[in-house]
Residue frames as a rotation matrix with the C-alpha (Angstrom) as fourth column:
MET 1
0.496 -0.194 -0.846 -119.04
0.867 0.057 0.495 -3.19
-0.047 -0.979 0.196 -36.97
THR 2
0.589 -0.315 0.744 -117.87
0.000 -0.921 -0.390 0.28
0.808 0.230 -0.542 -36.06
THR 3
-0.412 -0.811 -0.415 -114.92
0.567 0.128 -0.814 1.01
0.713 -0.571 0.407 -33.83
PRO 4
0.569 0.643 -0.512 -116.22
0.797 -0.280 0.535 2.15
0.200 -0.713 -0.672 -30.43
PRO 5
0.686 -0.302 0.662 -115.19
-0.180 -0.952 -0.248 5.62
0.705 0.052 -0.708 -29.24
ARG 6
-0.056 -0.788 -0.614 -111.94
0.794 0.338 -0.506 5.86
0.606 -0.515 0.607 -27.34
GLU 7
0.226 0.250 0.942 -113.07
-0.254 -0.918 0.304 8.08
0.940 -0.308 -0.144 -24.50
ARG 8
-0.821 -0.498 -0.279 -111.73
0.195 0.215 -0.957 8.37
0.537 -0.840 -0.079 -20.99
PRO 9
0.097 0.878 -0.469 -114.28
0.910 0.112 0.398 8.34
0.402 -0.466 -0.788 -18.18
PRO 10
0.607 0.191 0.771 -115.16
-0.002 -0.970 0.242 11.63
0.795 -0.148 -0.589 -16.47
TYR 11
-0.408 -0.883 0.231 -112.62
-0.178 -0.171 -0.969 12.86
0.895 -0.437 -0.087 -13.92
THR 12
-0.683 0.170 0.710 -115.10
-0.729 -0.226 -0.646 12.83
0.051 -0.959 0.279 -11.06
ALA 13
0.141 0.763 -0.631 -117.11
-0.599 0.573 0.559 9.70
0.788 0.300 0.538 -11.94
ASP 14
0.600 0.137 0.788 -117.84
-0.753 0.430 0.498 7.09
-0.271 -0.892 0.361 -9.30
GLU 15
-0.266 -0.831 0.488 -115.60
-0.616 0.536 0.577 4.03
-0.741 -0.147 -0.655 -8.95
ARG 16
0.070 0.354 0.933 -117.69
0.419 0.838 -0.349 1.67
-0.905 0.416 -0.089 -11.12
THR 17
0.945 0.322 -0.062 -118.00
0.101 -0.468 -0.878 4.23
-0.311 0.823 -0.475 -13.92
GLN 18
0.389 -0.878 -0.280 -114.26
-0.880 -0.444 0.170 4.84
-0.274 0.180 -0.945 -13.86
LEU 19
-0.333 -0.548 0.767 -113.32
-0.322 0.831 0.453 1.14
-0.886 -0.096 -0.454 -13.83
VAL 20
0.250 0.503 0.827 -115.70
0.623 0.571 -0.535 0.19
-0.742 0.649 -0.171 -16.64
GLY 21
0.933 0.116 -0.341 -114.90
-0.131 -0.773 -0.621 3.41
-0.336 0.624 -0.706 -18.53
TRP 22
0.086 -0.978 -0.188 -111.16
-0.871 -0.165 0.463 2.77
-0.484 0.124 -0.866 -18.54
LEU 23
-0.392 -0.174 0.903 -111.69
0.088 0.970 0.226 -0.88
-0.916 0.168 -0.365 -19.49
ASP 24
0.602 0.684 0.412 -114.06
0.512 0.065 -0.856 0.11
-0.613 0.726 -0.311 -22.32
MET 25
0.725 -0.396 -0.564 -111.50
-0.595 -0.773 -0.221 2.62
-0.349 0.495 -0.796 -23.58
GLN 26
-0.362 -0.907 0.215 -108.78
-0.663 0.413 0.625 -0.05
-0.655 0.084 -0.751 -23.72
ARG 27
-0.092 0.430 0.898 -111.20
0.460 0.818 -0.344 -2.42
-0.883 0.382 -0.273 -25.46
ALA 28
0.885 0.441 -0.151 -111.84
0.114 -0.518 -0.848 0.32
-0.452 0.733 -0.508 -28.02
VAL 29
0.225 -0.892 -0.392 -108.09
-0.848 -0.378 0.373 0.75
-0.481 0.249 -0.841 -28.51
VAL 30
-0.452 -0.334 0.827 -107.86
-0.010 0.929 0.370 -2.98
-0.892 0.159 -0.423 -29.33
GLN 31
0.436 0.700 0.566 -110.56
0.633 0.209 -0.746 -2.56
-0.640 0.683 -0.351 -31.99
TRP 32
0.867 -0.113 -0.486 -108.88
-0.316 -0.878 -0.359 0.62
-0.386 0.465 -0.797 -33.31
LYS 33
-0.105 -0.994 0.037 -105.46
-0.651 0.097 0.753 -1.03
-0.752 0.055 -0.657 -33.58
CYS 34
-0.468 -0.012 0.883 -107.06
0.388 0.895 0.218 -3.62
-0.794 0.445 -0.415 -35.88
ALA 35
0.508 0.762 -0.402 -108.96
-0.008 -0.462 -0.887 -1.14
-0.861 0.454 -0.228 -38.07
ASP 36
0.813 -0.054 -0.579 -108.29
-0.574 -0.241 -0.783 -1.61
-0.097 0.969 -0.227 -41.79
LEU 37
-0.270 -0.906 0.325 -105.73
-0.789 0.402 0.465 -4.36
-0.552 -0.131 -0.824 -41.12
SER 38
0.053 0.248 -0.967 -105.63
-0.834 0.544 0.093 -7.13
0.549 0.802 0.236 -43.72
ASP 39
0.934 0.294 0.203 -106.17
-0.357 0.806 0.473 -10.71
-0.025 -0.514 0.858 -42.64
GLU 40
0.567 -0.797 -0.210 -102.69
0.407 0.492 -0.770 -11.49
0.716 0.351 0.603 -43.90
ASN 41
-0.316 -0.713 0.626 -101.13
-0.226 -0.585 -0.779 -8.89
0.922 -0.387 0.024 -41.62
ALA 42
0.372 0.545 0.752 -103.44
-0.866 -0.088 0.493 -9.78
0.335 -0.834 0.439 -38.73
HIS 43
0.994 0.028 0.108 -102.00
-0.060 0.949 0.311 -13.29
-0.094 -0.315 0.944 -38.75
ARG 44
0.467 -0.884 -0.001 -98.39
0.025 0.014 -1.000 -12.31
0.884 0.467 0.028 -39.46
ALA 45
0.829 -0.306 -0.469 -96.00
0.541 0.222 0.811 -13.30
-0.144 -0.926 0.350 -36.67
LEU 46
0.710 -0.571 0.412 -93.29
-0.210 -0.730 -0.650 -10.71
0.672 0.375 -0.638 -36.08
LEU 47
0.289 -0.587 0.756 -91.62
-0.956 -0.129 0.265 -12.02
-0.058 -0.799 -0.598 -32.93
PRO 48
-0.137 -0.405 -0.904 -89.47
-0.576 0.775 -0.260 -15.11
0.806 0.485 -0.339 -33.55
THR 49
-0.948 -0.288 -0.136 -89.71
-0.057 0.574 -0.817 -16.23
0.314 -0.766 -0.561 -29.92
SER 50
-0.548 0.836 0.029 -93.49
-0.040 0.008 -0.999 -15.61
-0.836 -0.549 0.029 -29.72
PRO 51
-0.997 0.051 0.053 -94.95
0.057 0.080 0.995 -16.86
0.046 0.995 -0.083 -33.02
LEU 52
-0.298 0.952 -0.063 -98.52
0.931 0.305 0.201 -16.86
0.210 0.002 -0.978 -31.68
MET 53
-0.113 0.233 -0.966 -98.42
0.515 -0.818 -0.257 -13.18
-0.850 -0.527 -0.028 -30.71
THR 54
-0.764 0.055 0.643 -100.17
0.587 -0.354 0.728 -11.82
0.268 0.934 0.238 -33.75
MET 55
-0.806 0.559 0.196 -102.85
-0.580 -0.811 -0.075 -9.16
0.117 -0.174 0.978 -33.90
ALA 56
0.047 0.859 -0.511 -105.43
-0.552 0.448 0.703 -11.91
0.832 0.249 0.495 -34.52
GLY 57
-0.197 -0.204 -0.959 -104.00
0.517 0.809 -0.278 -14.06
0.833 -0.551 -0.054 -31.72
LEU 58
-0.976 -0.191 -0.100 -104.17
0.189 -0.536 -0.823 -11.18
0.103 -0.822 0.560 -29.25
VAL 59
-0.443 0.890 0.106 -107.81
-0.825 -0.451 0.340 -10.43
0.351 0.063 0.934 -30.10
ALA 60
0.212 0.510 -0.833 -108.69
-0.152 0.860 0.488 -14.10
0.965 0.023 0.260 -29.61
HIS 61
-0.553 -0.496 -0.669 -106.75
0.592 0.332 -0.735 -14.19
0.587 -0.802 0.110 -26.34
LEU 62
-0.959 0.192 0.207 -108.55
-0.276 -0.792 -0.545 -11.12
0.059 -0.580 0.813 -25.01
THR 63
-0.060 0.970 -0.236 -111.91
-0.727 0.120 0.676 -12.65
0.684 0.212 0.698 -25.94
TRP 64
0.117 0.038 -0.992 -111.03
0.333 0.940 0.075 -15.77
0.936 -0.339 0.097 -23.98
VAL 65
-0.845 -0.484 -0.227 -109.75
0.389 -0.264 -0.883 -13.71
0.368 -0.834 0.411 -21.01
GLU 66
-0.612 0.708 0.353 -113.07
-0.735 -0.674 0.077 -11.82
0.292 -0.212 0.933 -20.83
HIS 67
0.310 0.748 -0.588 -114.99
-0.436 0.661 0.611 -15.11
0.845 0.067 0.531 -20.85
LEU 68
-0.188 -0.471 -0.862 -112.69
0.474 0.726 -0.499 -16.81
0.860 -0.502 0.087 -18.37
TRP 69
-0.943 -0.324 -0.080 -112.78
0.222 -0.431 -0.874 -14.10
0.249 -0.842 0.479 -15.72
PHE 70
-0.655 0.726 0.211 -116.36
-0.756 -0.638 -0.150 -12.87
0.026 -0.258 0.966 -15.93
GLU 71
0.284 0.845 -0.454 -118.29
-0.792 0.473 0.384 -16.00
0.539 0.250 0.804 -16.89
HIS 72
0.247 -0.235 -0.940 -116.14
0.189 0.963 -0.191 -18.81
0.950 -0.130 0.283 -15.50
VAL 73
-0.699 -0.614 -0.366 -114.28
0.468 -0.007 -0.884 -17.44
0.540 -0.789 0.292 -12.46
PHE 74
-0.898 0.319 0.305 -116.87
-0.433 -0.770 -0.469 -14.85
0.086 -0.553 0.829 -11.38
LEU 75
0.009 1.000 -0.029 -120.20
-0.980 0.015 0.201 -16.50
0.201 0.026 0.979 -12.29
GLY 76
-0.361 -0.216 0.907 -118.99
-0.561 0.828 -0.026 -20.09
-0.745 -0.518 -0.419 -11.96
LEU 77
0.745 0.607 -0.276 -120.21
-0.564 0.353 -0.746 -21.12
-0.355 0.712 0.606 -15.42
PRO 78
0.584 -0.552 0.596 -118.33
0.520 0.817 0.247 -23.89
-0.623 0.166 0.764 -17.23
GLU 79
-0.167 -0.723 -0.670 -115.24
-0.381 -0.580 0.720 -22.77
-0.909 0.376 -0.179 -19.06
ARG 80
0.731 0.334 0.594 -115.67
0.425 0.459 -0.781 -22.94
-0.534 0.823 0.193 -22.81
GLY 81
0.794 -0.444 -0.415 -113.31
-0.601 -0.671 -0.435 -22.24
-0.085 0.595 -0.799 -25.59
PRO 82
0.534 -0.610 -0.585 -109.95
-0.368 0.455 -0.811 -23.49
0.761 0.648 0.018 -26.76
ARG 83
-0.519 -0.800 0.301 -108.39
-0.622 0.112 -0.775 -23.93
0.586 -0.589 -0.556 -23.33
ALA 84
0.226 0.724 0.651 -111.30
-0.973 0.204 0.110 -25.91
-0.053 -0.658 0.751 -21.87
ALA 85
0.812 0.064 -0.581 -110.14
-0.238 0.944 -0.230 -29.28
0.533 0.325 0.781 -23.26
ALA 86
0.851 -0.477 0.220 -107.82
-0.068 0.315 0.947 -31.28
-0.521 -0.820 0.236 -21.01
ASP 87
0.201 -0.801 0.564 -105.44
0.814 0.457 0.359 -31.83
-0.545 0.387 0.744 -23.93
ALA 88
0.967 0.202 0.153 -105.44
0.253 -0.807 -0.533 -28.22
0.015 0.554 -0.832 -25.12
PRO 89
0.104 -0.982 0.156 -102.02
0.880 0.018 -0.474 -27.01
0.463 0.187 0.867 -26.27
ASP 90
-0.305 -0.314 -0.899 -100.37
0.726 -0.687 -0.007 -24.05
-0.616 -0.655 0.438 -24.58
SER 91
-0.641 0.081 -0.763 -101.86
-0.252 -0.961 0.110 -20.75
-0.725 0.263 0.637 -25.69
ALA 92
-0.590 0.458 0.665 -104.62
0.728 0.658 0.193 -22.61
-0.349 0.598 -0.721 -27.53
GLU 93
0.418 0.843 -0.338 -106.77
0.607 -0.536 -0.587 -19.48
-0.676 0.040 -0.736 -27.64
MET 94
0.174 -0.438 -0.882 -104.14
-0.458 -0.829 0.321 -17.72
-0.872 0.348 -0.345 -29.75
ARG 95
-0.793 -0.420 0.442 -104.05
0.124 0.599 0.791 -20.43
-0.597 0.682 -0.423 -32.42
VAL 96
0.203 0.951 -0.233 -106.42
0.089 -0.255 -0.963 -18.78
-0.975 0.175 -0.137 -34.89
GLU 97
-0.798 -0.552 -0.242 -104.73
-0.205 -0.129 0.970 -19.28
-0.567 0.823 -0.010 -38.24
GLY 98
-0.869 0.438 0.228 -107.31
0.396 0.343 0.851 -18.96
0.295 0.831 -0.472 -41.00
VAL 99
0.048 0.897 -0.440 -109.95
0.969 -0.149 -0.199 -17.26
-0.244 -0.417 -0.875 -38.84
PRO 100
0.012 -0.032 0.999 -110.81
0.623 -0.781 -0.032 -13.87
0.782 0.623 0.010 -40.37
LEU 101
-0.900 -0.410 -0.150 -109.93
0.385 -0.582 -0.717 -10.87
0.207 -0.702 0.681 -38.24
ALA 102
-0.534 0.770 0.348 -113.46
-0.597 -0.636 0.490 -9.47
0.599 0.054 0.799 -38.70
GLN 103
0.344 0.647 -0.680 -114.87
0.051 0.710 0.702 -12.63
0.937 -0.277 0.211 -37.10
LEU 104
-0.265 -0.544 -0.796 -112.43
0.846 0.266 -0.463 -12.42
0.463 -0.796 0.390 -34.19
LEU 105
-0.966 -0.091 0.240 -113.26
0.003 -0.939 -0.345 -8.74
0.257 -0.333 0.907 -33.61
ALA 106
-0.133 0.988 0.081 -117.01
-0.561 -0.142 0.816 -9.44
0.817 0.064 0.573 -33.71
GLU 107
0.313 0.182 -0.932 -116.56
0.495 0.806 0.324 -12.25
0.811 -0.563 0.162 -31.16
TYR 108
-0.680 -0.626 -0.381 -114.52
0.676 -0.333 -0.658 -9.91
0.285 -0.705 0.650 -28.96
GLU 109
-0.772 0.453 0.446 -117.17
-0.413 -0.891 0.189 -7.20
0.483 -0.038 0.875 -29.17
ARG 110
0.254 0.907 -0.336 -119.92
-0.269 0.400 0.876 -9.70
0.929 -0.132 0.346 -28.22
GLN 111
0.073 -0.288 -0.955 -117.89
0.777 0.617 -0.127 -11.06
0.626 -0.733 0.268 -25.32
CYS 112
-0.911 -0.410 0.054 -117.20
0.306 -0.756 -0.579 -7.55
0.278 -0.510 0.814 -24.01
ALA 113
-0.354 0.868 0.349 -120.95
-0.609 -0.497 0.618 -6.83
0.709 0.006 0.705 -24.12
VAL 114
0.441 0.454 -0.774 -121.63
0.240 0.771 0.589 -10.01
0.865 -0.446 0.231 -22.11
SER 115
-0.406 -0.690 -0.599 -118.94
0.812 0.029 -0.583 -8.99
0.420 -0.723 0.548 -19.63
ASN 116
-0.898 0.067 0.435 -120.48
-0.163 -0.969 -0.188 -5.53
0.409 -0.240 0.880 -19.24
GLU 117
0.150 0.987 -0.055 -123.90
-0.415 0.113 0.903 -7.08
0.897 -0.112 0.427 -18.55
ILE 118
0.287 -0.140 -0.948 -122.35
0.693 0.714 0.104 -9.21
0.662 -0.686 0.301 -15.81
ILE 119
-0.763 -0.639 -0.094 -120.55
0.551 -0.568 -0.611 -6.20
0.337 -0.518 0.786 -14.34
ALA 120
-0.607 0.582 0.541 -123.75
-0.438 -0.813 0.384 -4.13
0.663 -0.004 0.748 -14.34
GLY 121
0.366 0.876 -0.313 -125.64
-0.265 0.421 0.867 -6.84
0.892 -0.234 0.387 -12.46
HIS 122
0.469 -0.273 -0.840 -123.26
0.752 0.623 0.217 -7.26
0.464 -0.734 0.497 -9.52
ALA 123
0.984 -0.179 0.006 -121.69
-0.142 -0.756 0.639 -5.30
-0.109 -0.629 -0.769 -6.71
LEU 124
0.412 -0.904 -0.111 -117.98
-0.587 -0.170 -0.792 -4.55
0.697 0.392 -0.601 -6.88
ASP 125
-0.268 -0.503 0.822 -117.48
-0.959 0.222 -0.176 -6.46
-0.094 -0.835 -0.542 -3.62
ASP 126
0.810 0.551 0.200 -119.16
-0.516 0.832 -0.204 -9.65
-0.279 0.062 0.958 -4.92
THR 127
-0.288 -0.941 0.176 -116.73
-0.742 0.336 0.580 -12.55
-0.605 0.036 -0.796 -5.32
GLY 128
-0.400 0.004 -0.916 -116.41
-0.826 0.431 0.363 -15.37
0.396 0.902 -0.169 -7.80
ARG 129
0.345 0.682 0.645 -118.15
-0.838 0.533 -0.115 -18.73
-0.422 -0.501 0.755 -7.69
ALA 130
0.346 -0.223 -0.911 -116.05
-0.674 0.616 -0.407 -21.13
0.652 0.755 0.063 -9.77
PRO 131
0.923 0.019 0.385 -115.68
-0.312 0.624 0.716 -24.34
-0.226 -0.781 0.582 -7.79
GLY 132
0.642 -0.723 0.255 -112.10
0.646 0.690 0.326 -25.46
-0.412 -0.045 0.910 -7.31
VAL 133
0.246 -0.550 0.798 -110.62
0.654 -0.514 -0.555 -22.23
0.715 0.659 0.233 -8.68
ALA 134
-0.249 -0.426 -0.870 -108.53
0.952 -0.272 -0.139 -20.25
-0.177 -0.863 0.474 -6.19
ALA 135
-0.957 -0.173 0.231 -109.19
0.236 -0.930 0.282 -17.01
0.166 0.325 0.931 -8.06
ARG 136
-0.088 0.994 0.059 -112.89
0.604 0.006 0.797 -17.30
0.792 0.106 -0.601 -7.21
GLU 137
0.090 0.058 -0.994 -112.03
0.956 -0.284 0.070 -15.38
-0.278 -0.957 -0.081 -4.04
ALA 138
-0.885 -0.449 0.123 -111.38
0.464 -0.826 0.322 -12.31
-0.043 0.342 0.939 -6.20
SER 139
-0.102 0.839 -0.534 -113.93
0.299 -0.487 -0.821 -9.53
-0.949 -0.244 -0.201 -5.98
LEU 140
0.604 0.380 0.701 -115.51
0.784 -0.125 -0.608 -8.08
-0.143 0.916 -0.374 -9.10
ARG 141
0.908 -0.337 -0.247 -113.44
-0.316 -0.941 0.122 -4.96
-0.274 -0.033 -0.961 -8.38
TRP 142
0.019 -0.952 0.305 -110.22
-0.316 0.283 0.905 -7.03
-0.949 -0.113 -0.296 -8.45
ILE 143
0.011 0.052 0.999 -111.32
0.754 0.656 -0.043 -8.72
-0.657 0.753 -0.032 -11.69
LEU 144
0.915 0.352 0.199 -112.02
0.398 -0.694 -0.600 -5.34
-0.073 0.628 -0.775 -13.28
PHE 145
0.581 -0.782 -0.223 -108.58
-0.615 -0.602 0.509 -4.07
-0.533 -0.158 -0.831 -12.32
HIS 146
-0.186 -0.673 0.716 -107.03
0.045 0.722 0.690 -7.27
-0.982 0.160 -0.104 -13.66
LEU 147
0.320 0.367 0.873 -108.91
0.856 0.283 -0.433 -7.06
-0.406 0.886 -0.224 -16.98
LEU 148
0.982 -0.037 -0.184 -107.94
-0.088 -0.957 -0.278 -3.42
-0.166 0.289 -0.943 -17.31
GLU 149
0.189 -0.981 0.054 -104.28
-0.594 -0.070 0.801 -4.36
-0.782 -0.183 -0.596 -16.77
GLU 150
-0.185 -0.235 0.954 -104.48
0.407 0.866 0.292 -7.34
-0.895 0.442 -0.065 -19.15
THR 151
0.635 0.524 0.567 -106.26
0.727 -0.158 -0.668 -5.42
-0.261 0.837 -0.481 -21.90
ALA 152
0.893 -0.347 -0.287 -103.98
-0.367 -0.930 -0.017 -2.37
-0.261 0.120 -0.958 -21.65
ARG 153
0.014 -0.940 0.341 -100.90
-0.322 0.319 0.892 -4.58
-0.947 -0.123 -0.298 -21.68
HIS 154
-0.185 -0.053 0.981 -101.98
0.709 0.685 0.170 -6.31
-0.681 0.727 -0.089 -24.87
ALA 155
0.896 0.429 0.112 -103.14
0.402 -0.678 -0.616 -3.04
-0.188 0.597 -0.780 -26.44
GLY 156
0.513 -0.801 -0.309 -99.54
-0.589 -0.590 0.552 -1.93
-0.624 -0.101 -0.775 -25.94
HIS 157
-0.330 -0.576 0.748 -98.31
0.203 0.730 0.652 -5.05
-0.922 0.367 -0.123 -27.70
MET 158
0.349 0.578 0.737 -100.72
0.851 0.134 -0.508 -4.21
-0.393 0.805 -0.445 -30.51
ASP 159
0.826 -0.155 -0.541 -99.25
-0.220 -0.974 -0.057 -0.69
-0.518 0.167 -0.839 -30.75
THR 160
-0.110 -0.992 -0.054 -95.86
-0.579 0.020 0.815 -2.16
-0.808 0.121 -0.577 -31.53
LEU 161
-0.361 0.016 0.933 -97.11
0.504 0.844 0.181 -4.92
-0.785 0.535 -0.313 -33.79
ARG 162
0.657 0.708 0.260 -99.29
0.612 -0.299 -0.733 -2.58
-0.441 0.640 -0.629 -35.84
GLU 163
0.665 -0.474 -0.577 -96.53
-0.520 -0.848 0.099 -0.05
-0.537 0.234 -0.811 -36.32
SER 164
-0.397 -0.861 0.317 -94.18
-0.374 0.467 0.801 -2.85
-0.838 0.200 -0.507 -37.38
LEU 165
-0.107 0.443 0.890 -96.74
0.655 0.705 -0.272 -4.25
-0.748 0.554 -0.366 -39.82
ASP 166
0.152 0.297 0.943 -97.70
0.965 -0.253 -0.076 -1.13
0.216 0.921 -0.324 -41.72
GLY 167
-0.725 -0.590 0.355 -96.46
0.505 -0.806 -0.308 1.98
0.468 -0.044 0.883 -39.92
THR 168
0.212 0.874 0.438 -99.85
0.086 -0.463 0.882 2.83
0.973 -0.150 -0.173 -38.39
LYS 169
-0.619 -0.432 -0.656 -99.41
0.688 0.105 -0.718 4.39
0.379 -0.896 0.233 -34.97
GLY 170
-0.194 0.543 0.817 -101.19
-0.349 -0.817 0.460 6.46
0.917 -0.196 0.347 -32.39
TYR 171
-0.947 -0.230 0.223 -101.88
-0.269 0.193 -0.944 6.42
0.174 -0.954 -0.245 -28.66
TYR 172
-0.596 0.803 0.018 -105.66
0.649 0.495 -0.578 6.54
-0.473 -0.332 -0.816 -28.33
């Protein structure tokens, strides 16, 4: 797996190109923040009050978020993954102790590709289809903005975690 390029979309691109371009850039930042990180450090908890917020936990969380919003909320497909079980613990998707970072990153990359296929096949004004989920009223545009916000927020967490783990830093 190679780290995708961290490129901003063109200044004058259309709305879809800009939304997907900015999201893809933040996804690439997530991959970059994990580059050459040991599994030990990827699973190291640094925040006493948030022991699940590890680099590995954040990658797993972002994978689940992509699935949840694009496949479940937007397409109406059944939710799958660690939070799907009725008895799932809080933040179940971040409980990835023992799962290699390379596996988590590959799963994230695959999920992002699925998400991009869904995005490409629908209009920005299309809305979700998940029965019984209030967020199904969200348009694809709204979901893209939300995923951009969610991914960028956690990429920022990863900036701080990575620098604390081994001194590696950089914006994009």
